[in-house]
N, C-alpha and C positions, 0 to 999 in steps of 0.2 A: 357376647362378650368375653373377653379373654380372662378377666380378672386382674390385670395388669394395672396399677395405678400410676398417675402422672401428678406433677405439679407444676404451677407457674408461679413466676415471682416477676412482680411490676414494682419498679422504683420511680417514683414522681417527686421532683423537687418544686415546692410551692412557696412563693412568697407570702407567707402567712406565720401564724405561731401554732405551736403544738395543741394548745387549747381551742383554737379555733378549728383547726383540722379534725381534732377528736369530736366537737361539738357537732361539725358539719356530717360526720359519719352517724352520730347517735341521736341528734335531735331531728324528730319526723317532719317539722315544718321547715328546718333546712335541706335535709336529704331530698325532699320531693323537689326541690328548686333546682338541682343538678343532676338527680336521678332518675326523677319520674315515679319515684316509689317512696315510702316512709319506712325507716328502719324503726320499729317498735319494740319497746323492752324497758324493763328497771334497770338493765344493764348491770345485774347483780351476778356472780357465778351461781350456774345451776338454773338461772331464770331462762324463760323462753323468748325467742326473738322472732317477729313476724315481718316479712318484706311485704309491704302492702302496696298495690298499684293506686297512684294517686290520681284516681278518675272517679266518676260517679259509681261504677260497681265496687270499687274497693276491694279488689280480688286478692287475697292472700296467695302470693306467687311462691314465696321461699319461707321456709321456717327454720329453725335450730334452737340451739341453746348456747347461752353464755358460758364460756369455759373459763376464761379469765379477763380481768377488767383491772387496769392500771392506768385511771386517767392522768394527765392527757397523752401518755407515751404508748399504749399499748391495749387492744384488745383482739381476743380470741373468741371465735364462735363457731359452732357447728353450721352446716348447710347444706339444705335438701329442697327438692321440689315439695310443695305443699302435698301433693297426691301421693309422694313417697316418703312420707314423714315417719312412718312406723317401720321402715326397712333400713336397719342398721348399714347394710352395705350400700345403700344411696346417700350416705352422708359423707360429706368431705368437710374440710376444716379451712377457715379462712383466718389469717392473722396480719393484724393491722399494726406495725410498727411505726412510730411517730418518733422522729429524732431532731431536735433543734440543730440547726446546721448553718453557722454563720448568721445571716439575718434571714434566714428561711427554714424550710423545714424538709427533711426528708422522709416521705413517705415510702414504705415499703409493705405491699400487699402480698402474702404468700398464700395461694390457694392449694391445699394438699389433700393427698388421698382422693382425687378424681378417679373414675373408672376411665381408662384410656380410650375406650371406644364408645362412649356414651354421649348423649346428646348433651349432657350437662357439660361435659368437657368442651365440647365444641362451642357451646355457649358461653361459657366461661372464657375462652380463648378469644372469643369476638367482642365480649361485652366488656371486661375490665377496663381494655384501653380507652374506651370512649367513656366510659363513666369516670375514670380518673383523669382524662383530659377535661371533662366537664367539671369536676370538682375543683381543679386547679384553676379553670377560667372562672368559676363562681367566687372561688375565695380571692382571687386576683382583681376580678372585673366587677364582681355583684352579678354577674349573668353567666349562668350555665349554658351548656351545648344542647342542642336536641339530641338525645341519646337514642331515640326512635328512628332517626333520620336512615334513609336508606341509599345505596350509591346512585348516582345519576346515571341514566341509560346512556350508551354510547352513540 
């Protein structure tokens, strides 16, 4: 690895309210419906959070700390593979900015401090677009997408 860091920014417009978007991110029973994982924390700054696979094994896949929370407009967390939780260099940072925008919400997700050539950066680049599309579908239709779907073979 080079030590170089990269960032990704994703902007999604959702026909919903800031409160509903914030709840969908922070309430485990809602996150599992569009993400296939539960985000578990008490969401106070300094608290830990866990990203738990919503299956029988209940695998903790990601962990971090709540850096900042200002419901319903902002949440900042650190982010790392559970297996690398004790390595400060493996931590990245995710910011959710939720802004009311006419009769909808503009959700901006910034994922910063990723090691440029890491598996995490590769996973983030592929993962956030489908997760945010699923979140949008869930809030607008009541049904999330299959975030684990694979491309159809040609």
